[in-house]
N, C-alpha and C positions, 0 to 999 in steps of 0.2 A: 527368561523374562513375565513369561505367561504359562502358567499349568493346567490353568482350569479355563475352559472358553463355552460361554452361553449364547446361543444361537433362538432366537424367535422364529421358526417360520412359520409361512402359512402359501406356498408354493405359487406365490408371485414372482416376477422377475427380478425386483429386487433380493425377495428373501432369498431365492435362488446364487443370485450372485453373494450374499451375505454368508452361505452355504460352502461357496469353493473356494471364498476369501477365509472362512476359518478353516478351512482343510490345509491352505498355505501356511496359515499361522502355525496350527497345528503341529503340522511336519516340522519347521522352522525352529520351532520352541519346544517340542516331543511334548506337548498338551492333551489333556484330556479334552473332548467335546462333548457339552451337554445341548441335545436339541431340545425345544419345548416348543410345544402348541395347546392352546387357549382354546376350548372350545364352548361358545356359550348354551347349553343345554337350557338352565335357568331360564335364561331370557325367553326362549321358544315356550317353555312351559308357561311363560305368563302372560305371553300374548297369545298362544291358545286359547285361554282360561277369559280374556278380553274378549274373544271373536266366539265364545260359546252362543251367545246370541243368536247369531245368525246361522246356525246349524237348522236344516230342514225341522220341521214339525215332528217327526217319527223321533228323532234324538234327543229331544227336549224331555228325558225322562230320566230321575234319577238313576236308576241301576243303568239303563243303558250308557247315559252321560258320565259314570264313575267309570265302566269299560272301555268307553272312549278315552277317557283321559288316560287309563292304565297305558292302553296300546300305543298315546301319541307319545307317550313319556319314554315307554319301549324304546319305539322307533327311533326316536330325535337321539334319546342318549347313544344308544346301540349305534343310530349312523354315523353321529358326529365322532365317536370313537373310533369307528372305520377309518373314517376321512383323517384323522389326526395319526392313527398308526400308519396309514399309507404316506403321510407326509414323512414322519421320522423314519419310516424303514429305508425310503432312498437315502437317507443323508447317514442311517445307520452300515446299508451298505457301501458306500463311500468312504465311510471312516476302515471299513473292514477291508478295503482294498489299498487303501493306504497305510494301515496298520495300525491307525489310531483309535484309542481306547473312547467307547463311546455311550453313551447314557440318554435316554429318552425321558422325558416328563412330559405328562397330560395333567392340564387342570381346566373343572367347569367354572369360570365367573367371567368375569370384566378383562378384557384384555391385561390392559397395562398396569391395573391394581393386582392381580395374579401375578405378572412378571414379576414386579418390585417386590410384592411378598414374598416372592419365592427366592429373590435373591439375597435378602437381607437375611445377614446370619451367614449365607454361606459361603463357601472357601473359591468361587469363581472370583476371576480378578479382571476377566475382560469379556465386554458383550458384545457381540457385533449382530447388527440387525438393519434390515434394510430400510431406507428412508420412507417407501412409499411397500403398502400391501395392494392386496385382491381389491380392496375398494377405493383405489385411487380415479378418479376422475380429470378432466382435461386440465384444469389450473392447478392440480397439486402440486403443492412445494415440497410439502412433508406431513407424512401419515400423523394423525392425533395419537396413535401408540406410540409409534418413532419419539416424537416431539416430547409426551409427559416420561418416558423411561429415559430419553436423555437428559431433560430439565431434574428428573427427581434421584437417578441415581448416583450412588456412592461410590463408584469405581470407574475405570476407563470404560467408555462405549466409543467401538467404530460403525459409523453412521456408513452404509454402503448406499451411492448419492449416483455413482457413476455405472452404468449395463454398458461394456464395451459392446458397441458393433461388430458382426464377423468380421473378421480380419483386420479389424484395430492394432495398429501396433502398440507395444507397453509403452504406459507412459515410465518415466525414468529419476522422477525429482520427487523429494518431499519437501514439502515449504512448511516450515513452523515461525510464529507467531511469538517473537519477545518484545516483551516492556520492561522487563527487567524485576518482574516479579520470581518466589520462588517457584511458581508454578510454571510461568513460561521457562524460564532454565529445567525445568523438571521435564517440560514436553519436548524441550531440545535435547536431552540424553534418550527419553521413550524413541526420538528419532533417529539419534546415534544407530541406537540398538536394531530399529527395522533396518535403516541403511544399511550397517552390517549382514544382516543375513540374508536380505533381500536381493543385494547388488544395487542400492539406491545411490544417487546424491541426495546432498540436502543443502537447500538454501534457506539462510536464517533471516525475517522482512522485520524491520522496528518502522513502526509508522507514530510519529508526533503531530498534535493539532494546532496550528499557528491560526487558524481562521476562527475559531470559537470567539475568541472575544471580539473580533472586531464586526462578527455579523450579531452580536449580541448587545455590543454599545448602538449599531446600527439602526436596532429594533426599538431601543427606548429612549433616543435621544429626543424624538418628537412627543412622549408623552409625560416629562419630568419636566416642572415649572422651571423658572429662570434661575431660581435660588438653589433647585435640587440642582439643576447642571453647575454650576458654578461650585459648589461642595463637592460633586462628582471629581469634577476637573478632568473634564474628556482628553484632553489635549497631554496632558501628564500622564494619564492610565496610556493611554495610546503609545505614549514614548518608553513606558516601564517596557510594554509587551515588545515593540517593535525591534527596539534598540536592546530590549537586556533578554526578558522571556523566550522570546522564540529562537534567537541564537542558544541561549542554553539551553532549550529543552531539544534542539538539534543535538549539542554536543554528546549531552548526555544520553539519548537515545544510541547515538553511535556508539559510544561508551557500553552499551549492553551489550550491541554487538559486537565489541571485540572482546569482552570480558568470555561470552559463550563462546568466542571465536579460541580462546584460552582453554576455555573447560574442554573443547573437543581436540583439541591439541593432542591432550594429553592420551586421546584413543586411536592417535595416528590416523583419521578423518581429518578432509578438508571440508569445509563450509565457504558457500558464496556469501558475501551479505550484501544486503540492500536496506537502504536508507529513504525511506519515501515521506513526504510532508501530506496530512489530508485526516479525513476521518478515518480511524483505524478500520473497520470493518469494512469499509466500500473500498478504500487502496488496494488491502489483501484481496476482495474476489475481484477486482480489476484484474489486479496481478495475475491471478490465478487463472482468469480469461485469458489471459494474453500468451503464459506460460504453458498450460496444462500440466499441471503436478499430478501425481500419481496419489498424491495424498496432502491434506493439511491438518496437519498437528496442533493443537491449542491445549493451554491450561484453561481448566472450567472458567476460574475466575480470574481479574486480571490485578495489575497492582494499585486501583482503586478501589476494588472491592473492600466492603466495610471487613470489621473482624467478624468472626461466626457466620457469614455467610456458606449456605450449602449448595445454593440452585445456579442455574450457568449465570456470568456474566454478559453483559447486554452486545459485546460485540462478539464472543462465542457465539451467542446465540442468533443474530444476525448471519454471521457467515455459515452456520449451520443452516440455517433456510435456504443463503441463496449460493451458495460454492457450487462451482461445478464439476467437483470430485468430490472422493471420500474424504469426509471427517473424521479425524480422531481426538475425542477429549480428553484429555489425560487429568489426573488424579496425583499425580507424581509430585514431590518438591523436591526441589536443588537448592541450596544452597551454593554459590560460587565459594570456593576457596578464599579466595580474596577478600569478599563480603563477609565472611565468616571470620576470618583471623581480625582483619578489621574490628568487629564488634565486640571479638574478646580480649582482643591486646590494648585497642587504643581508648584513652578515657579522656572526658569533656569537663572543660572547666564549668565552674557553675556560670559563670559570665558567658561561655558559648551554648550553654543549654540556656539558657536565658534568650539570645538571640533568637534559637531555633522553634522558640515557642511562640514566636511571629511569623511563622511561617504559617500561610494558608496549609489547613489541613490535608486535602487533596491532594497536595504535591510536597507534603514532608517528608514521606518516606525515600524520593525520586531527590531532594537535595540532600537530605542526610547520608544517602548512598554515595553521592556526588562527594563530599566533603570528607567521607571515609574513604575513598579510594584514594583519593589527591595524599589526604595524611598518611598514607601506607605508601603511597608511591614515592612522595619526600623523605620518608624514615621519621616520620613523626611519631611520638607514643601518645604524646596529651595535644586533643585540640582545645587551641584558644580562641579568642577573636580574629588574630593576626592569620592562622590558618582559614578561618572562614572567608576574609578578604582575600587568602589568595585562592580560594575556589572561586569567588568571586569573579576575580580576575582571569581564573581559567575558563569558565563559562559562560563568560559576559564580555563585553568590548571593554577595552580598556579605557574608553571614557565614560561608562556608563555611568559612574555618580555626578560625572559634571552633566551627560546629556538629559539625565532624567528633570533637573531644574527647566530645561530648554523646551519649546512646544519640537513637535513629531515634524510637522512640516520642514521647518527651518535645514534640519540637521539632515532627511531624505532629501529632499529638492536640491538643496546646494550640493549633497554628494554628486545627483545624476547632471547637474549644468556641470559642475568640474571636469569630467571627464568620463571615461565609458565605465560601465558597469562589468566586472569579471563575475561571471554564474560559474560555479561548479555544476560541470556535466554528470558528475556521477550522484550528488546529494540535492542537486537544484537551491542552494545556497549564497545567495550573495553574496563577495567577498566586502570585507570595509574597508579596502585599501584599493587603489588601482592598479594595473599591472602585477596582480598577483599572481604568486609563484605556488603556493600552497595552501588548497582549502583545509582552515583552522578546526572545521567539524569531521571529515571523513580522510584526510589526509591526502587526495588526489589533487594529481598536479594538470588536470585535463581542464581549460576553462574554455567556457564561451564568451566572446565581449560583445557587448550590446552599447552602441554609442546614440548619444541624441539625435544626430543626423541620421543612423540607419531607421529609427523609428517615425524620424521627421518624413523621410523619404516613403515609405510603406503608406503612413497616414494620408499624405497627400495623393497617393493613389488610389486610397479607399475612401475617397468623396472628403478629404480635408479634418480636421478637428475642430471641436464642439465642446469647451469647457464648461463644466459642471463645479459647486461644491458639494464635499460631501459631508457628514452631519459634524465632524469637527472641523470644519472651517479649510480643510487643504483644497487645492484647487487641480482635479484630475481631466485630461482631455480624452474624448472618444473619439473615435473615428464613425464616419457613417454606416460604414459597411459592419461596426463592432456592432453598434447600436441595433443594426438590423437582426444580425444574429441573436443577440438580448432577449429583441422580440419576437423570435420563432417561437417561446414559450409565452403559452398562453395563461398560464397558471400564475397570476402575481404575487404570490407568498412565493413559488419556485424562483421567479423572475428575480424579483428583493434578496433572496440566499444567494443565485447563484452571482448577481452583481455584486455583492458584499464580498465575493470572496475574489471575484475578479479585480475588486480595488485592493485587497487587502495584497494579492499575489503583485500587483505591481508597486504598492508602498514597499514590499521586503525585497523585491528588485530594483527599488531606487528608481521609478521611471515616472514621468509625471503624464504618460499619454497611452493609451489603451489602443490596441489593432486587433482588428479581426482574430488573426492568426494566433495573438496574444489573449485571446477572450474563446477560443475555441475549444481548447483545451477540457477547460471547466465547465464549459457548454455541455459539451459532449457528454463529459462524465455524468453530470447531473440528469441529461434525457436519457441516456443509455444506446443513443443513437447517431450518426455521423451528421454534420449541420451541413445543411443544403441551403443556401441562400445566390441569388442571384449577385454576382460581385461584379466590380466594374471590369474592365480589360484595359483600361488606359483613359486617364482623365483629360486628355487631350488627344485630337488627332495626330496621327504621328507625323504627318507634315507640319503641323505646328508646333508640336512637343519639340521638333527636330530643331527646328528655327529658332525657338524661343531660349532652347536649352532646357526645357525642362524635362523632371524625371518623369519616368512613368513605368507601369506594369509590364515586363518583355513576357515572364512566363511563370510558373511554380514548377517545381519539383513534385514528386508523390504524395511526400509528405505536407502541401501545401504551401511549403516556403515562397516566400517572394524572390523575383530576380527584377530590381528597379535599376535603372539606366535611362542615359539622357542620350545613347547611342542606339542606333537599330543593330537587332542583331538576327542573322539569318537562324533558320530553324533548328539546323545542324548545331550552329554554333550554341543556340540557346540550352539543346539537350546534352551538350558535352560537359560547359559549366554545370548547371546543375546535378551532371554527378562527381562533382566535386561536393564532400561534407558539408554541410551548411553549419551555416556559423563563421567563427574568426577562419576558418581557412579558404572559406568560399569569397568571402568581402576580400579577403586579401588577395587574392586571383584577380578576384575582377577586376580592384584598383589596377594591377599588374598590366594586365588586358587592352582596358582602358588607356592606360597611358600610356603603351604603346602604339591605340589608333591616334592618341594626339599625337606622339609623335611623328607619325607618317601623313596627318590631316586627311584620317579615314573616317567618314561620315556612319560609314555599316564594318561591325564587328563579323567576321566570317569565321569557317573552322580552322582554318590555318594558322588565325590569328590567333585563336584561344588555344590552339596548342603548342604556339612559338612561345606565349605566355606561361603555360603550365610548364614545359620542359624549361625555359628561365627558372620558374620557382623550386622544380627538383635540384637544379644545380646549386643554388643557393642553401637549399634545405641539406644537401649534402655536405655544404663546407658548414653550416652549421652545426650540425651532427659532431660531423669529426672536431670543432673546436669543443663542443658540449662534452665530447668523450675524451679529449687530450687531457695534457697537464694541467691544463688553466680550469677545467671542473673542477677541482679542489678548493677552488677561490667559492666562497659566498655567491649566492644568486646574483645578490642585487647588483656585487661589483662586475659581473658577466657584459661586456659589450654588446651591445644591443646592433641588431644589423637591419641595413634597411632592405626592404624586402618589395616596396613598392616602387621603384625602378626612379624616382623623384628626390632622392634624399631623405624623406623624412623619416622619423623615428619610429619603429615600429613596435619595437618589444619584444620579437618575437621568440626570445628564448626565453624572458618571463612569466610568457602565459601560455606558451606550447611545447608538451611535452615530445620527447622523440616517436615516442609510440602516434600521437595523433599529426605526426608532421608526415610519420611513415604511410599513414591512412590517406593523408591528402596526395602524396604522390603516386600511391595507387589507385587516386582517382582520375 
């Protein structure tokens, strides 16, 4: 894979770690190592001449001054060369002990300039460089030499950012950013080669951004004239994005992950796939902070980079600066056989090509790839307008063409009011139908069901709801605590941006009410710190709440998910139910327990009652799983009879909304 590895050294912690890393790579790939140190004798000489006027009077003599210049030049040049020798001798000795070929390089001049000049036209195929050097300061993120080499180099660059603490465990995962570009698929195959050589796992992550258009629209609405606003047609624009583009983007980026998985399967290595929504570089950094990977591998540029781009893409550069682990910037290009075969064997009719000219330039590559993949899957050898229509049906909701003529407000809010919304736990996309069985984006069968009643209960515990109108006329309601959370951000621009993201997320989930827990994730992502505000413990005194049958906040779990109830709960009973997985499973369990309490005219729920309700749920779950796995499981999911789990005869639709895996996790709660 790598045959010649180039390592700039300066005896700093990151540089020494770069040497260790390069030795491991050299042994894995039987590569030659080249150590380089740049010293700045010319700079010292220039500074000395600038300071000559400060010398004592007896030295201000032409003969004596010339003699001092020669002495200084000799001492500085010799001294700096000796320092370079000592740096490179250490690396040479380690290479000898490891049986690796080694070549020392020393240059005089500006550090990054000499390194790039030495790399130009050389056979070195990998540069391993420390993110920080001996000039690091307290707030240093990445050194100027590393940044310039990484930005301008035309070969792979491994930037050492993490220096392990003594005794720290070895990390085991390589994280790869996938956006459908040949560069990202090249990064994936580079990661596979490294994983095979170092015994690491690989996780591919794809991130699409459904929030940008909403923030942009929200920012310009107040500066447009009334006439311009009518021409721009905000409602139709929002409808286009929310009902078509957002869902289509999610499916296309999921398809990138699946194509990558197919490429990797040929090597016999399995990968983990992760689809997230948000700003790509921020989501990848946040994910890396949670999972602590060994390495992040990225293409130098991404799918939206213009042709001929040689510098770093913006996402790659931001990740390079903020990543908590080493980063490998890959130059490898890989076009999946699927896409290559499609481009080579499938032709377009003039009408289909004409339709593609109307696609915005920045998404034309994504759209074309999606159509080609569908054509190949369906066995088409020619792409016609009908094939494009079929692709639109695949990547967009079935009602897209009709929905674009309606206001976004009417579609989303009516859906929310018509019943619970099912949200995929895997990719976070809200289902377009209630009682969803399988996610249309990632294929997951694990859903969290969010009902309007749940939101209303939580909001009541958070000080009630106050309605406001968004820029395009839609009504959204914020709880008092959610507003407090938003106003913890003092920067007005930051606050507006976060507010727009929270509103957009609510629209994606087909909700018209925003609670603190709903807004918390976005606020904490933006600020980088846990949100701490004084939240309400109960909207009414316990006695008054119990007497009036009002719901109140009983407690919260470790992730701040609330437990809302009209009953009194003992402390151990509340702790027990909060161990049940949050969402649909906990809600159903709570309903079952409260129904038992009503049957027994109990005003307080204790631990025994909770355990009894959970045991009933386990038995019912076992019966449903047996039914699910039996002969009747061959029938379509929609035809599977629903079972009542609340104890009151209500139709809960368990089998349509919960997989056996989820059921098992609930019973283990």
